[in-house]
N, C-alpha and C positions, 0 to 999 in steps of 0.2 A: 838693366837695373829697375827701370821705372815699374815693369810688370812685377819684379820681385817686391818692390815697394807696396804696391796694391795688395799683394798677397799679405805682406806683414802687418797692413792696416786691417786687413780682414780677420787675420787670426788673433791680433789684439783685441778687437772686438769681441770676438767668440771667447776668448779666454776670459775678459771681463765679465761677460754674461754667466758664465759658469763659475765665477768667482775663484778662477785659478790666477791669483794675483802674481804668482811667479812667472806664470806663462805670459801673462799680460804685460809684464815689466820686461820681458827678456831682451827686446831690441831697444830699451831706453838707453840713452847716453847718460853717464854719471851726472851730468849736468842739464839733463833735460829741462825745458821750460815748459811749465804748465800754465797756461794762459786762459783764463775766463773773460767773458765780456765785461766792460768796465763797471756795470752796476753790481758785478759779483767779484770784482778784482781782489777783494780782501781773501779769496780762496785761491788765488793764483800762487805759484811758487815756483822752486827750483829743486830738481832731485827727484829720484822715485820715492822717497819718504814722503815728500810734500803731497804726492799724487796719491800714494796709499793712505794718508791721512784723510785726504777728501773723500775717498772710496769708503773707508770706514765710516765717515760721517753720513754719507748718503743711506748706507745700510741701517744706521740708527734711525732715520728719518721714513725710507721706504721699505715695504716688502716687495720681493721679487721685480725690482727695478731691472729693465732690459733695454737695451739698445737695438734697435732694429734697423740695419742699413736699408736704404730704399735706392741708393745709387752711388757708385764709385766713380770718380773723375780722376784719371792719370794726367798729372801736371809736371812730370819729370821728377824733380826731386821733391815734389809736394804731391800728395793724395788728398783730394777732398771727398768727404763722405757724407751724405744726406743721411740724417738719423731721425727715426721716429722713436720716442720714448713711452714705454708700457711701464706702469708702476702702480701700487696701491700704498696709501698711506697708512703708516702704523698707528694703531689706535683709532684714527677715524674711519679706516677702512675705503675711503675715496678712492675711485680709480682714476688713473691718469692715462691718457692716450693722446699724445700731440707731438708735433715737432718743435721741440724746445731750442735745442742747440745743433748746430753742425759743425764737423769736426775738420780741420785741416792738418794734417801731420807733416812735418818737414823733416826729410832724410839727409843725413850726411855720412858718407861711407858706410853706408847700411845700417845706421843707428837712427832711432828718432831724436832728434834734437831740440824739436819744438812741437807741442800739441797746443792748438788753439782753436776755441769754440767761439761760434759766431751766431747771433740771434736769428739770421735769414739765411736761406739758401743762396741767393743772389751774392751777398755779402762774402759768404765763404768761397763760392767760385771765383770771385773777382779777387779775393786773397790769395787763392792757390794759383791763379793763372798770371797774376803781375809779379807775384812773389812778395817778399817782405825784408825786414831788417837783416835777416840771418844769412844773406849774402857776403856780410862782411866777416874779416878775419878778426878773431879774438885773441886777445893777449891772455895766456893762461894766468898770468900773475894778477890781472883782473878779476879773472874768475876766482882765484883763491882769496882776495880782499872781499868779494862780495859774499861767498859762501860762508866765511866766518861770522857774518853778521846775522843778527836776530831776523826771523823770517820777513817781518813787515819791512825792514830795511833792504832785505834782499830784493823784494819785490820793487820797492821805489827806485832802487839803484839800477836795476835791470830795465825797468822802464825808461828812465832817464838815458841808459847806454842805448836802447835801441832808438829812442827818438833823435839823438844826435846823430846816429849812422843814418837814419832816415832822411835827415836834413842834407847830407851830402854822403854819395857813396864812397867818397875817396878820404874820409876821415879815419884816421888812426889812432890806436889805442896806445898808451905806454904807462909807465911808472915812473913818477917823480917824487921827490923827497922821501925817497926810501920804499913807501908803501901806498902812496896817494895814486889813484887812478885819474889820468889826464887823456883828453880827447884833443887831437891835434890836427891841423891842416894849414900849412904854411902859417904856423903860430898857434898858440893856444886857443882853444873853443871854450872849453869848460873842465872842471875838475869836480870829483865826488869827496866828501869827508862825511862819514858818518859820526855823530855825535850821541850823546846817552840818549835823548828823546827826540832827535830830529835828524835828518839827512840834509846836510848843505851841498848846494849845486853853485858852485863858483862860475860865475859867466865872465869871461876875460873880454869884455867889449869896450874897456876905457870909458865906460859911463856915456856912450854915445848912441847905442842902440834904445830907440824908443820902447817904452813899456806901457803901452796904453790900457792894458787891464790890469796892471798894478800887480804884478806877479813877484816883483823884486821885494825882499823883506829885509835886506842889510846891505851895507855898504854903500848906501846912497851918495856919501862924500868922496868914495873911494875913486881914484882916477885910473885904476887898473883893472879891478873886478868887483862886481857886485854879487849879492848872494840870494838865492832862493832856497829858503829853509821848508822842508816838507816833514811834517809830523805825522805820527801813526793815526791812521783812520782818513787823512787828507786825500781828496783827489787831485791829482796833478792836471794843471789846465794844459793838455798836451798841445793844443793848437797854439797857444801863446807861447809856450817854451820852445815848440818846434821852430816858430817864426824867429823867435831869437836867434837860435842856433844858426838857421838860414842866413840871417843878418851878418852875425859875427863871421862865419865862413866867408860870406861875400867879401865882407872888409879885409879879412885876411887875404884874400886873393887879390884885392886892390892895393896891397901893400901894408896893410894893418892899420889899426886905429890911430897909432902914433902919427903915422903919415897922413891919415885923413884929417886928425886934428889940426896938424900943422898947415894943411892946404886950407883949413877953415870951412 
């Protein structure tokens, strides 16, 4: 299967270069995750349409943009591709020839479920070899909740979703309160709730997990859950949020925040 994945990664790039977008998206999962580096995360998205929108935007900026693979590395369910970019700016005519981003495609059951780009080849190789958050089992009800949101909120929710699974591979997803995504492991860890102009991440930490970087935005006096509110255009403090997830998970494994509070 891995050799077949390499061939699919190869044909995907070839189809993109000839602007045969139908062929390029042939192996896309309906909820494929399109993940760009953090400095360009506003262009990340979910689903084939988000990718097509990004590609069309590139064609408005560049003439003759081509991706030239320098190397393919087969990592089983992941294929890393070292890329060199060739393009000419529209209007300016300035030529571009350099290695901008490198690609890691994750496959599941023959379909591309995640396409992620990295600024350096060693970083891409490391991600392909060690794997990533996609080894977790997804609850389709959580997919449905996220897919119904505006695009920027989809990106936020998916990033938080990945982070909590990175914090502990045994985290499970579920739906509570009829529609709200929850992430659990021997107790609640966090929940998502999209509001009109922000996304709330509820942290079920019993207000005992340290917040040295001040990412908590609400619920400071709540003895059950505090809140991190993320607004459009804001960058998630990934390191701080992941550390909080890790500590909440560790507390759950130790009996939960109520037991820890009782012990003093």
